[in-house]
C-alpha positions in Angstrom: 221.2 -33.4 -0.9 222.9 -34.9 -4.1 221.9 -35.2 -7.7 220.1 -38.6 -8.8 222.5 -40.3 -11.0 219.7 -42.3 -12.7 220.2 -45.4 -10.7 220.4 -46.4 -7.2 223.6 -44.8 -5.7 225.9 -47.7 -4.1 225.8 -45.7 -0.8 222.1 -45.9 -0.8 221.8 -49.6 -1.4 219.8 -51.4 1.6 219.3 -48.0 3.3 216.6 -45.3 3.5 216.7 -42.2 1.7 214.8 -38.6 1.9 214.2 -37.4 -1.7 213.3 -34.1 -3.6 211.1 -34.7 -6.7 211.5 -32.9 -9.8 208.5 -30.7 -9.1 210.3 -29.5 -6.0 208.2 -31.4 -3.4 210.0 -33.3 -0.7 209.1 -37.0 -0.8 207.8 -37.9 2.6 207.1 -41.3 3.9 203.6 -42.7 5.1 202.0 -40.6 7.8 201.7 -43.7 9.9 203.9 -43.3 13.0 205.0 -46.8 12.9 206.5 -46.4 9.4 210.1 -45.9 9.2 211.4 -42.4 8.0 212.2 -41.8 4.2 211.8 -44.2 1.5 213.5 -47.6 0.9 216.2 -46.9 -1.6 215.8 -50.3 -3.2 214.2 -53.6 -3.0 210.8 -54.7 -3.5 209.3 -51.5 -2.5 212.3 -49.4 -3.2 212.6 -46.1 -5.3 212.5 -45.6 -8.9 215.7 -44.1 -9.8 215.2 -43.7 -13.5 215.0 -40.1 -15.1 211.9 -40.1 -17.4 211.2 -36.3 -17.5 208.3 -37.0 -15.0 207.5 -34.2 -12.3 207.8 -37.3 -9.9 211.3 -38.3 -10.8 213.9 -38.2 -7.8 215.8 -35.0 -8.5 218.0 -35.1 -5.4 218.4 -37.5 -2.5 220.2 -38.0 0.9 220.9 -41.3 2.9 219.3 -41.1 6.1 219.4 -44.4 7.6 
């Protein structure tokens, strides 16, 4: 996994990502089997990439689709 730069990385734009949050947990998608894996990196329902000091900040990410 790569460190969160504080903004949506160019390599992740328009893609889906798996994330590790600052509190150490892995961000999973909706348990609905019809949902795509990971989280949308950007767009209307995309991730919040800003680093605010929250335990829910994205600490690390990997592009998965």
